[in-house]
Steps between C-alpha positions, in 0.01 A plus 500: 500500500137388476338537160155652475246354257382732224160657569338288225613180678361621833152554350501187281203288618692176441787613721251620761324160483831324557568716805153439641541122455839520674324680789260208532194676358237310304508656154311491172597652170261631238624520140336659197493212249281649224370840393255616235435855385591785730658332802670705774794261555684270256524122507756396759409769753499375860324572827631323812263457795546362851238334722434829684411680175825694463594535135762641264502538123211541260288293264253774410365799679203612697285237663637211291797478733270496803311206348828320420627551858176352638528198268870459584423477872258214413770335288747521790244341734393221263820441304292477180610732217239711319468659157319833520359698209392862506359701212217697350309185406484421871208670675740600780737680262382847593521415867855359484646768277533364144246725335770600247408220260773257593507156655767329704557147620691462827640173637528486880710232671638434846880515533540350846 
């Protein structure tokens, strides 16, 4: 009898990333590496992105994830990892959705 993965495993961005790599997709992973103040997701949160802009997981909310997806597509194309920082001190904070007073640092790297 075939076992079925628990729902949490099916939605785990790291497991999804592994599956996408196995399918031959070019993939990047974004990881929250630091937070300050009121941050929407904790350190260690992941967002996995493929070269077509498909994504699973979460590193924040609102437009921050859109900005991370855009940067991740560049990382996939170039192979060069990036450290991104979003927060209220940044003039784009209101635009990307961190008007809550928090800041986050997100590391984006290519997996394959």
